[in-house]
A tleap script that builds the chain and sets N, CA, C and O, in Angstrom:
source leaprc.protein.ff14SB
mol = sequence {
  NMET ARG SER LEU LEU PRO LEU LEU LEU CYS
  ALA GLY MET ALA GLN ALA GLY GLU THR LEU
  ASP PRO ASP ALA LEU SER ARG LEU VAL HIE
  GLN ASP CYS GLY SER CYS HIE GLY LEU THR
  LEU LYS GLY GLY LEU GLY PRO ASP LEU ARG
  SER GLU ASN LEU SER HIE HIE THR PRO GLU
  SER LEU LYS SER VAL ILE LEU ASP GLY ILE
  PRO ASP THR ALA MET PRO PRO TRP ARG PRO
  LEU MET SER GLU ALA GLU ALA ASP TRP VAL
  ALA ARG TYR LEU LEU LYS ALA GLU ALA CPRO
}
set mol.1.N position { 11.769 56.191 -67.305 }
set mol.1.CA position { 11.059 56.173 -66.034 }
set mol.1.C position { 12.027 56.621 -64.936 }
set mol.1.O position { 13.200 56.250 -64.953 }
set mol.2.N position { 11.551 57.392 -64.014 }
set mol.2.CA position { 12.417 57.929 -62.966 }
set mol.2.C position { 12.801 56.848 -61.970 }
set mol.2.O position { 12.156 55.803 -61.879 }
set mol.3.N position { 13.857 57.119 -61.230 }
set mol.3.CA position { 14.342 56.155 -60.247 }
set mol.3.C position { 13.428 56.118 -59.033 }
set mol.3.O position { 13.003 57.158 -58.530 }
set mol.4.N position { 13.133 54.924 -58.574 }
set mol.4.CA position { 12.321 54.754 -57.369 }
set mol.4.C position { 13.188 54.546 -56.146 }
set mol.4.O position { 12.665 54.334 -55.051 }
set mol.5.N position { 14.521 54.604 -56.307 }
set mol.5.CA position { 15.404 54.341 -55.185 }
set mol.5.C position { 15.128 55.235 -53.980 }
set mol.5.O position { 15.040 54.714 -52.868 }
set mol.6.N position { 14.984 56.571 -54.138 }
set mol.6.CA position { 14.699 57.378 -52.942 }
set mol.6.C position { 13.414 56.950 -52.238 }
set mol.6.O position { 13.361 56.911 -51.009 }
set mol.7.N position { 12.385 56.632 -53.010 }
set mol.7.CA position { 11.131 56.201 -52.398 }
set mol.7.C position { 11.302 54.854 -51.721 }
set mol.7.O position { 10.775 54.630 -50.631 }
set mol.8.N position { 12.036 53.959 -52.363 }
set mol.8.CA position { 12.259 52.644 -51.764 }
set mol.8.C position { 13.011 52.764 -50.445 }
set mol.8.O position { 12.770 51.992 -49.517 }
set mol.9.N position { 13.915 53.725 -50.362 }
set mol.9.CA position { 14.664 53.911 -49.129 }
set mol.9.C position { 13.777 54.451 -48.013 }
set mol.9.O position { 13.983 54.138 -46.841 }
set mol.10.N position { 12.787 55.267 -48.385 }
set mol.10.CA position { 11.890 55.857 -47.388 }
set mol.10.C position { 10.680 54.981 -47.108 }
set mol.10.O position { 10.121 55.031 -46.012 }
set mol.11.N position { 10.274 54.187 -48.075 }
set mol.11.CA position { 9.065 53.376 -47.926 }
set mol.11.C position { 9.234 52.354 -46.820 }
set mol.11.O position { 10.336 51.878 -46.547 }
set mol.12.N position { 8.136 52.035 -46.201 }
set mol.12.CA position { 8.168 51.040 -45.148 }
set mol.12.C position { 8.588 51.602 -43.804 }
set mol.12.O position { 8.802 50.839 -42.863 }
set mol.13.N position { 8.713 52.924 -43.687 }
set mol.13.CA position { 9.127 53.522 -42.429 }
set mol.13.C position { 8.117 53.266 -41.330 }
set mol.13.O position { 8.481 53.188 -40.157 }
set mol.14.N position { 6.872 53.137 -41.690 }
set mol.14.CA position { 5.818 52.992 -40.691 }
set mol.14.C position { 5.408 51.542 -40.556 }
set mol.14.O position { 4.224 51.215 -40.635 }
set mol.15.N position { 6.369 50.687 -40.355 }
set mol.15.CA position { 6.054 49.284 -40.118 }
set mol.15.C position { 5.332 49.170 -38.779 }
set mol.15.O position { 5.318 50.118 -37.993 }
set mol.16.N position { 4.746 48.035 -38.526 }
set mol.16.CA position { 3.973 47.829 -37.309 }
set mol.16.C position { 4.767 48.276 -36.093 }
set mol.16.O position { 5.897 47.835 -35.883 }
set mol.17.N position { 4.177 49.147 -35.298 }
set mol.17.CA position { 4.781 49.599 -34.054 }
set mol.17.C position { 5.751 50.751 -34.211 }
set mol.17.O position { 6.169 51.329 -33.208 }
set mol.18.N position { 6.129 51.111 -35.436 }
set mol.18.CA position { 7.053 52.212 -35.646 }
set mol.18.C position { 6.284 53.503 -35.849 }
set mol.18.O position { 5.124 53.491 -36.259 }
set mol.19.N position { 6.938 54.612 -35.558 }
set mol.19.CA position { 6.316 55.911 -35.781 }
set mol.19.C position { 6.783 56.465 -37.118 }
set mol.19.O position { 7.825 56.069 -37.641 }
set mol.20.N position { 6.007 57.373 -37.656 }
set mol.20.CA position { 6.351 58.008 -38.918 }
set mol.20.C position { 7.452 59.032 -38.701 }
set mol.20.O position { 7.523 59.651 -37.640 }
set mol.21.N position { 8.297 59.212 -39.680 }
set mol.21.CA position { 9.363 60.211 -39.650 }
set mol.21.C position { 8.925 61.380 -40.532 }
set mol.21.O position { 9.087 61.318 -41.751 }
set mol.22.N position { 8.374 62.444 -39.944 }
set mol.22.CA position { 7.866 63.562 -40.739 }
set mol.22.C position { 8.927 64.198 -41.633 }
set mol.22.O position { 8.617 64.607 -42.751 }
set mol.23.N position { 10.172 64.289 -41.165 }
set mol.23.CA position { 11.220 64.885 -41.994 }
set mol.23.C position { 11.470 64.044 -43.242 }
set mol.23.O position { 11.589 64.578 -44.345 }
set mol.24.N position { 11.549 62.737 -43.065 }
set mol.24.CA position { 11.771 61.848 -44.214 }
set mol.24.C position { 10.581 61.895 -45.166 }
set mol.24.O position { 10.764 61.903 -46.383 }
set mol.25.N position { 9.372 61.928 -44.629 }
set mol.25.CA position { 8.184 61.984 -45.488 }
set mol.25.C position { 8.095 63.317 -46.220 }
set mol.25.O position { 7.683 63.359 -47.379 }
set mol.26.N position { 8.473 64.400 -45.563 }
set mol.26.CA position { 8.477 65.705 -46.221 }
set mol.26.C position { 9.481 65.709 -47.371 }
set mol.26.O position { 9.192 66.228 -48.449 }
set mol.27.N position { 10.659 65.131 -47.140 }
set mol.27.CA position { 11.641 65.017 -48.223 }
set mol.27.C position { 11.089 64.158 -49.356 }
set mol.27.O position { 11.273 64.480 -50.530 }
set mol.28.N position { 10.415 63.072 -49.009 }
set mol.28.CA position { 9.817 62.197 -50.014 }
set mol.28.C position { 8.842 62.988 -50.881 }
set mol.28.O position { 8.865 62.868 -52.106 }
set mol.29.N position { 7.993 63.790 -50.262 }
set mol.29.CA position { 7.011 64.587 -51.013 }
set mol.29.C position { 7.730 65.510 -51.987 }
set mol.29.O position { 7.389 65.559 -53.169 }
set mol.30.N position { 8.723 66.241 -51.492 }
set mol.30.CA position { 9.365 67.242 -52.345 }
set mol.30.C position { 10.301 66.638 -53.377 }
set mol.30.O position { 10.491 67.220 -54.445 }
set mol.31.N position { 10.886 65.495 -53.089 }
set mol.31.CA position { 11.795 64.879 -54.055 }
set mol.31.C position { 11.057 63.918 -54.982 }
set mol.31.O position { 11.148 64.051 -56.203 }
set mol.32.N position { 10.338 62.964 -54.429 }
set mol.32.CA position { 9.701 61.950 -55.258 }
set mol.32.C position { 8.452 62.491 -55.941 }
set mol.32.O position { 8.316 62.369 -57.159 }
set mol.33.N position { 7.549 63.081 -55.185 }
set mol.33.CA position { 6.360 63.664 -55.815 }
set mol.33.C position { 6.791 64.829 -56.710 }
set mol.33.O position { 6.254 65.035 -57.798 }
set mol.34.N position { 7.787 65.590 -56.214 }
set mol.34.CA position { 8.279 66.740 -56.962 }
set mol.34.C position { 8.909 66.396 -58.291 }
set mol.34.O position { 8.991 67.249 -59.175 }
set mol.35.N position { 9.358 65.154 -58.450 }
set mol.35.CA position { 9.961 64.785 -59.732 }
set mol.35.C position { 8.944 64.864 -60.873 }
set mol.35.O position { 9.326 65.085 -62.022 }
set mol.36.N position { 7.678 64.690 -60.575 }
set mol.36.CA position { 6.627 64.838 -61.586 }
set mol.36.C position { 5.799 66.107 -61.385 }
set mol.36.O position { 5.366 66.730 -62.355 }
set mol.37.N position { 5.582 66.481 -60.142 }
set mol.37.CA position { 4.699 67.610 -59.828 }
set mol.37.C position { 5.464 68.912 -59.639 }
set mol.37.O position { 4.886 69.912 -59.212 }
set mol.38.N position { 6.752 68.912 -59.950 }
set mol.38.CA position { 7.588 70.094 -59.790 }
set mol.38.C position { 8.164 70.151 -58.384 }
set mol.38.O position { 7.469 69.866 -57.409 }
set mol.39.N position { 9.432 70.518 -58.280 }
set mol.39.CA position { 10.105 70.511 -56.982 }
set mol.39.C position { 9.468 71.465 -55.987 }
set mol.39.O position { 9.627 71.295 -54.778 }
set mol.40.N position { 8.751 72.462 -56.476 }
set mol.40.CA position { 8.011 73.361 -55.586 }
set mol.40.C position { 6.543 72.954 -55.504 }
set mol.40.O position { 5.733 73.655 -54.897 }
set mol.41.N position { 6.201 71.820 -56.117 }
set mol.41.CA position { 4.851 71.249 -56.137 }
set mol.41.C position { 3.839 72.134 -56.858 }
set mol.41.O position { 2.631 71.989 -56.665 }
set mol.42.N position { 4.337 73.055 -57.693 }
set mol.42.CA position { 3.459 73.960 -58.432 }
set mol.42.C position { 3.018 73.386 -59.770 }
set mol.42.O position { 2.347 74.063 -60.549 }
set mol.43.N position { 3.390 72.147 -60.037 }
set mol.43.CA position { 2.983 71.491 -61.270 }
set mol.43.C position { 4.167 71.240 -62.184 }
set mol.43.O position { 5.188 71.924 -62.109 }
set mol.44.N position { 4.017 70.275 -63.026 }
set mol.44.CA position { 5.025 69.864 -63.993 }
set mol.44.C position { 4.340 68.873 -64.905 }
set mol.44.O position { 3.330 69.200 -65.527 }
set mol.45.N position { 4.872 67.661 -64.996 }
set mol.45.CA position { 4.176 66.586 -65.712 }
set mol.45.C position { 2.823 66.352 -65.047 }
set mol.45.O position { 1.811 66.174 -65.726 }
set mol.46.N position { 2.812 66.353 -63.703 }
set mol.46.CA position { 1.583 66.214 -62.931 }
set mol.46.C position { 1.072 67.575 -62.484 }
set mol.46.O position { 1.787 68.571 -62.589 }
set mol.47.N position { -0.152 67.627 -61.988 }
set mol.47.CA position { -0.753 68.907 -61.600 }
set mol.47.C position { -0.145 69.508 -60.337 }
set mol.47.O position { 0.606 68.856 -59.611 }
set mol.48.N position { -0.487 70.754 -60.103 }
set mol.48.CA position { -0.108 71.522 -58.922 }
set mol.48.C position { -0.618 70.811 -57.667 }
set mol.48.O position { -1.796 70.464 -57.581 }
set mol.49.N position { 0.274 70.596 -56.695 }
set mol.49.CA position { -0.113 69.900 -55.463 }
set mol.49.C position { -0.219 70.824 -54.257 }
set mol.49.O position { -0.284 70.354 -53.121 }
set mol.50.N position { -0.238 72.122 -54.490 }
set mol.50.CA position { -0.397 73.027 -53.347 }
set mol.50.C position { -1.828 72.936 -52.814 }
set mol.50.O position { -2.773 72.675 -53.558 }
set mol.51.N position { -1.956 73.157 -51.518 }
set mol.51.CA position { -3.236 72.907 -50.837 }
set mol.51.C position { -4.418 73.629 -51.473 }
set mol.51.O position { -5.517 73.076 -51.533 }
set mol.52.N position { -4.211 74.848 -51.946 }
set mol.52.CA position { -5.344 75.582 -52.526 }
set mol.52.C position { -5.863 74.917 -53.800 }
set mol.52.O position { -7.000 75.157 -54.203 }
set mol.53.N position { -5.045 74.091 -54.429 }
set mol.53.CA position { -5.476 73.384 -55.632 }
set mol.53.C position { -5.980 71.983 -55.347 }
set mol.53.O position { -6.408 71.275 -56.258 }
set mol.54.N position { -5.932 71.581 -54.087 }
set mol.54.CA position { -6.403 70.253 -53.693 }
set mol.54.C position { -7.643 70.322 -52.814 }
set mol.54.O position { -8.042 69.319 -52.222 }
set mol.55.N position { -8.252 71.495 -52.726 }
set mol.55.CA position { -9.366 71.688 -51.793 }
set mol.55.C position { -10.577 70.811 -52.117 }
set mol.55.O position { -11.447 70.630 -51.265 }
set mol.56.N position { -10.649 70.273 -53.313 }
set mol.56.CA position { -11.758 69.380 -53.685 }
set mol.56.C position { -11.544 67.969 -53.124 }
set mol.56.O position { -12.431 67.122 -53.223 }
set mol.57.N position { -10.380 67.720 -52.541 }
set mol.57.CA position { -10.070 66.411 -51.954 }
set mol.57.C position { -10.271 66.407 -50.449 }
set mol.57.O position { -10.053 67.414 -49.775 }
set mol.58.N position { -10.687 65.270 -49.940 }
set mol.58.CA position { -10.641 65.003 -48.504 }
set mol.58.C position { -9.333 64.250 -48.267 }
set mol.58.O position { -8.722 63.770 -49.222 }
set mol.59.N position { -8.891 64.137 -47.011 }
set mol.59.CA position { -7.698 63.325 -46.768 }
set mol.59.C position { -7.845 61.904 -47.303 }
set mol.59.O position { -6.894 61.346 -47.850 }
set mol.60.N position { -9.024 61.318 -47.151 }
set mol.60.CA position { -9.235 59.944 -47.621 }
set mol.60.C position { -9.188 59.836 -49.142 }
set mol.60.O position { -8.614 58.886 -49.675 }
set mol.61.N position { -9.787 60.798 -49.848 }
set mol.61.CA position { -9.778 60.706 -51.309 }
set mol.61.C position { -8.373 60.914 -51.868 }
set mol.61.O position { -7.979 60.255 -52.830 }
set mol.62.N position { -7.617 61.832 -51.262 }
set mol.62.CA position { -6.252 62.060 -51.717 }
set mol.62.C position { -5.362 60.863 -51.380 }
set mol.62.O position { -4.497 60.487 -52.171 }
set mol.63.N position { -5.574 60.275 -50.224 }
set mol.63.CA position { -4.839 59.061 -49.849 }
set mol.63.C position { -5.101 57.958 -50.866 }
set mol.63.O position { -4.180 57.228 -51.234 }
set mol.64.N position { -6.317 57.829 -51.314 }
set mol.64.CA position { -6.673 56.822 -52.313 }
set mol.64.C position { -5.940 57.075 -53.629 }
set mol.64.O position { -5.449 56.136 -54.255 }
set mol.65.N position { -5.863 58.332 -54.049 }
set mol.65.CA position { -5.126 58.673 -55.269 }
set mol.65.C position { -3.658 58.308 -55.107 }
set mol.65.O position { -3.052 57.746 -56.019 }
set mol.66.N position { -3.087 58.625 -53.955 }
set mol.66.CA position { -1.679 58.318 -53.707 }
set mol.66.C position { -1.454 56.808 -53.761 }
set mol.66.O position { -0.535 56.341 -54.433 }
set mol.67.N position { -2.272 56.065 -53.072 }
set mol.67.CA position { -2.067 54.621 -52.979 }
set mol.67.C position { -2.407 53.878 -54.268 }
set mol.67.O position { -1.710 52.931 -54.632 }
set mol.68.N position { -3.466 54.291 -54.963 }
set mol.68.CA position { -3.958 53.532 -56.106 }
set mol.68.C position { -3.693 54.180 -57.457 }
set mol.68.O position { -3.973 53.586 -58.498 }
set mol.69.N position { -3.156 55.392 -57.447 }
set mol.69.CA position { -2.862 56.076 -58.699 }
set mol.69.C position { -4.121 56.485 -59.432 }
set mol.69.O position { -5.227 56.373 -58.904 }
set mol.70.N position { -3.944 56.961 -60.656 }
set mol.70.CA position { -5.071 57.344 -61.506 }
set mol.70.C position { -4.890 56.610 -62.833 }
set mol.70.O position { -3.953 56.892 -63.578 }
set mol.71.N position { -5.790 55.665 -63.127 }
set mol.71.CA position { -5.661 54.894 -64.372 }
set mol.71.C position { -5.589 55.792 -65.608 }
set mol.71.O position { -6.216 56.851 -65.664 }
set mol.72.N position { -4.823 55.351 -66.577 }
set mol.72.CA position { -4.673 56.037 -67.865 }
set mol.72.C position { -4.029 57.415 -67.737 }
set mol.72.O position { -4.200 58.262 -68.614 }
set mol.73.N position { -3.289 57.647 -66.650 }
set mol.73.CA position { -2.506 58.872 -66.491 }
set mol.73.C position { -1.102 58.461 -66.055 }
set mol.73.O position { -0.810 57.277 -65.886 }
set mol.74.N position { -0.253 59.446 -65.881 }
set mol.74.CA position { 1.117 59.183 -65.417 }
set mol.74.C position { 1.184 58.970 -63.902 }
set mol.74.O position { 2.254 58.666 -63.374 }
set mol.75.N position { 0.046 59.126 -63.189 }
set mol.75.CA position { 0.053 58.955 -61.734 }
set mol.75.C position { 0.035 57.474 -61.395 }
set mol.75.O position { -0.976 56.797 -61.585 }
set mol.76.N position { 1.179 56.963 -60.882 }
set mol.76.CA position { 1.255 55.534 -60.576 }
set mol.76.C position { 0.676 55.220 -59.199 }
set mol.76.O position { 0.528 56.113 -58.365 }
set mol.77.N position { 0.354 53.975 -58.968 }
set mol.77.CA position { -0.046 53.568 -57.613 }
set mol.77.C position { 1.198 53.398 -56.746 }
set mol.77.O position { 2.153 52.731 -57.144 }
set mol.78.N position { 1.182 53.999 -55.573 }
set mol.78.CA position { 2.313 53.891 -54.646 }
set mol.78.C position { 2.082 52.820 -53.588 }
set mol.78.O position { 2.943 52.601 -52.736 }
set mol.79.N position { 0.937 52.153 -53.629 }
set mol.79.CA position { 0.610 51.140 -52.620 }
set mol.79.C position { 1.713 50.081 -52.449 }
set mol.79.O position { 1.967 49.655 -51.322 }
set mol.80.N position { 2.371 49.647 -53.528 }
set mol.80.CA position { 3.417 48.632 -53.332 }
set mol.80.C position { 4.632 49.154 -52.564 }
set mol.80.O position { 5.427 48.368 -52.049 }
set mol.81.N position { 4.775 50.479 -52.487 }
set mol.81.CA position { 5.976 51.070 -51.891 }
set mol.81.C position { 5.725 51.899 -50.651 }
set mol.81.O position { 6.675 52.292 -49.973 }
set mol.82.N position { 4.469 52.176 -50.334 }
set mol.82.CA position { 4.136 53.104 -49.255 }
set mol.82.C position { 3.035 52.504 -48.389 }
set mol.82.O position { 2.077 51.925 -48.901 }
set mol.83.N position { 3.179 52.646 -47.090 }
set mol.83.CA position { 2.143 52.140 -46.186 }
set mol.83.C position { 0.935 53.078 -46.199 }
set mol.83.O position { 1.023 54.223 -46.644 }
set mol.84.N position { -0.178 52.576 -45.708 }
set mol.84.CA position { -1.384 53.416 -45.609 }
set mol.84.C position { -1.139 54.595 -44.681 }
set mol.84.O position { -1.606 55.702 -44.947 }
set mol.85.N position { -0.411 54.367 -43.595 }
set mol.85.CA position { -0.109 55.449 -42.649 }
set mol.85.C position { 0.742 56.529 -43.309 }
set mol.85.O position { 0.523 57.719 -43.080 }
set mol.86.N position { 1.704 56.124 -44.122 }
set mol.86.CA position { 2.534 57.099 -44.831 }
set mol.86.C position { 1.698 57.886 -45.834 }
set mol.86.O position { 1.827 59.107 -45.924 }
set mol.87.N position { 0.848 57.203 -46.585 }
set mol.87.CA position { -0.005 57.876 -47.560 }
set mol.87.C position { -0.967 58.837 -46.866 }
set mol.87.O position { -1.240 59.918 -47.388 }
set mol.88.N position { -1.477 58.461 -45.707 }
set mol.88.CA position { -2.349 59.344 -44.941 }
set mol.88.C position { -1.591 60.595 -44.510 }
set mol.88.O position { -2.126 61.701 -44.596 }
set mol.89.N position { -0.351 60.434 -44.047 }
set mol.89.CA position { 0.473 61.573 -43.635 }
set mol.89.C position { 0.694 62.498 -44.824 }
set mol.89.O position { 0.539 63.713 -44.704 }
set mol.90.N position { 1.059 61.922 -45.982 }
set mol.90.CA position { 1.322 62.721 -47.177 }
set mol.90.C position { 0.056 63.473 -47.592 }
set mol.90.O position { 0.127 64.662 -47.905 }
set mol.91.N position { -1.076 62.817 -47.599 }
set mol.91.CA position { -2.325 63.475 -47.976 }
set mol.91.C position { -2.630 64.640 -47.048 }
set mol.91.O position { -2.981 65.724 -47.514 }
set mol.92.N position { -2.503 64.437 -45.763 }
set mol.92.CA position { -2.774 65.505 -44.795 }
set mol.92.C position { -1.748 66.636 -44.921 }
set mol.92.O position { -2.097 67.808 -44.779 }
set mol.93.N position { -0.507 66.293 -45.182 }
set mol.93.CA position { 0.545 67.285 -45.386 }
set mol.93.C position { 0.210 68.172 -46.593 }
set mol.93.O position { 0.314 69.396 -46.525 }
set mol.94.N position { -0.190 67.537 -47.685 }
set mol.94.CA position { -0.511 68.307 -48.890 }
set mol.94.C position { -1.750 69.179 -48.716 }
set mol.94.O position { -1.857 70.232 -49.345 }
set mol.95.N position { -2.671 68.761 -47.882 }
set mol.95.CA position { -3.911 69.521 -47.693 }
set mol.95.C position { -3.780 70.650 -46.681 }
set mol.95.O position { -4.667 71.499 -46.595 }
set mol.96.N position { -2.702 70.681 -45.919 }
set mol.96.CA position { -2.499 71.760 -44.950 }
set mol.96.C position { -2.228 73.065 -45.683 }
set mol.96.O position { -1.474 73.101 -46.655 }
set mol.97.N position { -2.840 74.117 -45.213 }
set mol.97.CA position { -2.672 75.428 -45.854 }
set mol.97.C position { -1.216 75.876 -45.854 }
set mol.97.O position { -0.791 76.558 -46.787 }
set mol.98.N position { -0.439 75.515 -44.834 }
set mol.98.CA position { 0.948 75.970 -44.763 }
set mol.98.C position { 1.903 75.114 -45.587 }
set mol.98.O position { 3.078 75.457 -45.713 }
set mol.99.N position { 1.419 74.001 -46.153 }
set mol.99.CA position { 2.293 73.194 -47.009 }
set mol.99.C position { 2.585 73.969 -48.282 }
set mol.99.O position { 1.715 74.682 -48.781 }
set mol.100.N position { 3.808 73.841 -48.825 }
set mol.100.CA position { 4.159 74.588 -50.046 }
set mol.100.C position { 3.290 74.189 -51.221 }
set mol.100.O position { 3.455 74.722 -52.319 }
savepdb mol mol.pdb
quit
């Protein structure tokens, strides 16, 4: 199982009253998500996360996948390590056309 240390260091950034750090969250996406989805997010153990391949998702549905995972797959739930605000940012980041 891969190390969760980078995610643990970034998780909790959006505690009550704090603002999100887009640079840290972008690194989280490319390093932590990239460890399974490929460092360029073009796929690996997990599917391609580029926006054109996620067009069937809304921000809310993708946020739900991020937070709750997908049962019986390698996609874990990140809810214990990531706030709802962080998951919302990640979902919107992945759905943007200019995201890698």
